[in-house]
C-alpha positions as CSV (number, residue, x, y, z in Angstrom):
1,M,266.5,0.3,109.2
2,K,263.5,-2.1,109.9
3,G,262.0,-0.6,106.6
4,A,265.5,-1.8,104.8
5,H,264.9,-5.1,106.5
6,F,261.0,-5.4,105.3
7,L,262.6,-4.6,101.5
8,L,265.2,-7.2,102.1
9,A,263.0,-9.9,103.2
10,I,260.3,-8.9,100.5
11,S,263.1,-9.3,97.8
12,L,264.2,-12.7,99.3
13,L,261.0,-14.2,99.3
14,A,260.1,-12.9,95.8
15,L,263.5,-14.7,95.0
16,A,262.6,-18.1,96.6
17,S,259.0,-17.8,94.9
18,S,260.9,-18.1,91.6
19,F,263.2,-21.0,92.1
20,A,260.1,-22.7,93.9
21,Y,258.3,-22.6,90.9
22,A,258.6,-26.2,89.4
23,S,256.6,-26.4,86.2
24,D,256.6,-24.3,82.8
25,P,254.7,-21.2,83.9
26,S,251.0,-20.5,83.4
27,P,249.4,-19.6,80.2
28,L,248.0,-16.2,79.8
29,Q,245.2,-17.1,77.5
30,D,243.3,-20.1,76.5
31,F,245.7,-22.0,74.1
32,C,248.7,-20.6,71.9
33,V,249.3,-23.1,69.0
34,A,253.7,-23.1,68.0
35,I,254.3,-22.2,64.7
36,N,257.4,-22.7,62.7
37,D,256.8,-19.8,60.8
38,T,257.9,-15.8,62.5
39,K,256.6,-13.8,60.1
40,D,253.0,-14.2,61.4
41,G,253.9,-15.2,65.2
42,V,253.9,-13.8,68.3
43,F,257.3,-15.2,70.7
44,V,256.0,-17.6,73.5
45,N,257.7,-19.3,75.8
46,G,260.3,-20.8,73.5
47,K,257.4,-21.1,70.7
48,F,256.2,-18.2,68.0
49,C,252.6,-18.5,68.8
50,K,249.8,-18.2,65.7
51,D,246.6,-16.4,66.1
52,P,244.3,-18.1,68.1
53,K,241.4,-17.7,65.5
54,L,243.3,-19.7,63.2
55,A,243.9,-22.8,65.3
56,K,242.2,-26.5,63.7
57,A,241.6,-29.6,65.6
58,E,244.5,-31.0,64.2
59,D,246.8,-28.4,66.5
60,F,245.8,-30.3,69.2
61,F,245.9,-33.9,68.0
62,F,248.6,-37.0,67.0
63,S,247.4,-40.4,66.5
64,G,249.5,-44.0,66.3
65,L,250.5,-44.3,70.5
66,N,248.6,-47.5,70.7
67,I,251.1,-48.8,67.6
68,P,254.1,-51.0,69.2
69,R,257.5,-49.4,68.9
70,N,260.5,-51.2,67.3
71,T,263.3,-52.2,70.7
72,S,265.8,-54.0,67.9
73,N,268.3,-51.4,69.1
74,P,271.8,-51.6,71.8
75,V,269.6,-50.8,74.7
76,G,266.4,-53.0,73.9
77,S,263.8,-49.7,74.1
78,T,262.1,-47.1,71.8
79,V,260.7,-44.0,73.8
80,T,257.7,-42.2,71.5
81,P,257.5,-38.5,72.4
82,V,254.2,-36.4,72.2
83,N,255.4,-33.3,73.8
84,V,255.2,-29.6,72.0
85,A,257.1,-31.0,69.2
86,Q,254.7,-33.4,68.1
87,I,251.6,-31.2,69.3
88,L,251.9,-27.7,68.7
89,G,249.0,-27.0,70.6
90,L,251.1,-28.0,73.5
91,N,252.6,-24.8,73.9
92,T,252.5,-23.0,77.0
93,L,250.3,-25.9,78.4
94,G,253.0,-27.3,80.2
95,V,252.1,-31.2,79.6
96,S,253.5,-33.8,77.6
97,L,253.8,-37.8,77.8
98,A,255.6,-40.4,76.1
99,R,254.9,-44.2,75.7
100,L,258.0,-46.5,76.2
101,D,258.3,-50.0,75.1
102,F,261.0,-52.3,76.0
103,A,262.2,-56.0,74.5
104,P,261.8,-58.5,76.6
105,D,264.0,-59.6,79.4
106,G,266.3,-56.8,79.3
107,G,265.2,-54.1,77.6
108,L,266.2,-50.7,79.0
109,N,265.6,-47.2,79.2
110,P,268.8,-46.2,80.7
111,P,270.0,-43.9,83.2
112,H,268.6,-40.7,82.1
113,T,267.4,-36.4,83.4
114,H,264.8,-34.9,82.7
115,P,266.2,-31.5,83.3
116,R,262.5,-29.8,82.7
117,A,259.8,-32.0,84.2
118,T,258.6,-34.5,87.0
119,E,257.9,-37.5,85.2
120,I,254.6,-39.9,86.2
121,L,254.6,-43.6,84.4
122,V,252.5,-45.9,84.4
123,V,252.9,-49.7,83.1
124,V,250.1,-51.3,81.0
125,E,252.1,-54.3,80.0
126,G,254.9,-56.5,81.6
127,T,256.9,-56.1,84.8
128,L,259.4,-53.6,85.2
129,Y,262.2,-52.5,87.9
130,V,262.4,-48.8,87.7
131,G,264.4,-46.6,90.1
132,F,265.9,-43.2,90.9
133,V,269.3,-41.5,92.7
134,T,268.9,-38.5,94.9
135,S,270.9,-35.1,95.0
136,N,274.2,-35.6,96.5
137,P,275.2,-36.2,99.8
138,D,273.2,-39.0,99.9
139,N,272.9,-40.6,97.0
140,R,270.2,-42.9,97.9
141,L,268.9,-45.8,95.2
142,I,265.2,-45.6,95.9
143,T,263.4,-48.5,93.7
144,K,260.5,-50.8,92.5
145,V,259.5,-53.7,90.6
146,L,256.1,-52.3,88.6
147,Y,253.6,-54.8,87.2
148,P,250.3,-53.6,85.1
149,G,248.4,-50.4,86.3
150,D,251.3,-49.7,88.9
151,V,252.2,-45.9,89.3
152,F,255.3,-44.5,90.0
153,V,257.1,-40.8,90.1
154,F,260.5,-39.5,89.3
155,P,261.5,-36.1,90.6
156,V,262.2,-33.4,88.4
157,G,265.9,-33.5,87.3
158,L,266.7,-36.7,88.9
159,I,268.8,-39.7,87.1
160,H,266.1,-42.7,87.1
161,F,265.9,-45.2,84.5
162,Q,262.8,-48.4,83.8
163,F,264.7,-52.3,83.2
164,N,262.3,-54.5,81.7
165,V,262.7,-57.4,84.1
166,G,259.5,-59.7,82.9
167,K,260.0,-62.5,80.0
168,T,257.9,-60.7,77.7
169,S,257.4,-57.3,76.1
170,A,256.8,-54.3,78.4
171,V,254.8,-50.9,78.0
172,A,254.5,-47.6,79.9
173,F,253.3,-44.5,79.4
174,A,254.5,-41.2,81.0
175,G,253.5,-37.7,81.6
176,F,255.4,-34.6,82.2
177,S,255.6,-31.3,84.0
178,S,256.5,-29.8,80.9
179,Q,255.7,-29.5,77.2
180,N,259.2,-30.0,76.4
181,P,260.9,-32.2,79.3
182,G,264.3,-32.5,77.9
183,V,266.4,-35.7,77.9
184,I,270.2,-36.2,79.1
185,T,271.0,-39.5,79.1
186,I,273.9,-40.1,81.4
187,A,276.4,-42.3,79.0
188,N,275.9,-40.9,76.4
189,A,276.3,-37.4,77.6
190,V,279.3,-38.1,79.4
191,F,281.2,-40.6,77.0
192,G,279.5,-39.4,73.6
193,S,279.5,-35.1,73.9
194,N,280.6,-33.5,70.8
195,P,283.6,-32.5,70.8
196,P,284.6,-35.4,73.5
197,I,285.1,-34.8,77.1
198,N,289.4,-34.8,77.9
199,P,289.9,-38.4,78.8
200,D,291.8,-37.3,81.8
201,V,288.9,-35.4,83.1
202,L,287.1,-39.0,83.0
203,V,289.8,-41.2,84.2
204,K,289.8,-38.8,87.4
205,A,286.0,-38.6,88.0
206,F,285.4,-41.8,87.4
207,Q,288.6,-43.6,88.7
208,L,289.3,-45.5,85.4
209,D,292.0,-46.6,83.2
210,K,292.5,-44.3,80.0
211,N,292.6,-46.6,77.6
212,V,288.7,-47.8,79.6
213,V,287.6,-44.7,79.2
214,K,288.5,-44.1,75.5
215,N,287.1,-47.5,74.6
216,L,283.8,-46.4,76.3
217,Q,283.9,-43.2,74.3
218,S,284.4,-44.9,70.7
219,K,281.5,-46.7,71.7
220,F,279.2,-43.1,72.5
221,W,281.0,-40.6,70.4
222,W,280.2,-39.5,66.6
223,P,280.8,-36.5,64.7
224,N,277.0,-35.7,64.3
225,N,275.7,-37.0,67.8
């Protein structure tokens, strides 16, 4: 009986440790440059890898992150990702980053989550009001106004946002604990899903009039989103 309890305890610890691992798996080699051609590759962690002997500097390089992006869009912000899709050499390395540009006086990176990564953000220009909401049942809002040189962390999976409260453009850079952090923008996912969520579901979930729900869906949904 004691032996059975010991085996059960070991099994539970092993299961718990797998859930506790919060970033991408550690690589088993120096690097694993992703390739799109599966003919000569080996599938590792979501991508096929080229022969390491064929790796070149360009596989680990990205240029242009110093260039300001156009923020003339409904939310007044633009995110420029630098993940495994842009730098193939990031495959299996468990890190990525992004540049965030905000229009003056109200540019917003809307409430969203990164399902696979913690985010650490540093402001280099402007003033950002940032925050995240903790999980149920507390749903605590934790916020801070950031200035150039300030750093803020958004825990993995939690809804968060960045909002430009300054009169000038703002720029920030974010690092992620995944080669492909993913992003789920809350409004787009709920009101712009493809196909659309049944309005009756959203009426009850958000306690809104059905016409309001349909209006919101019309703003976010289009056939190929």
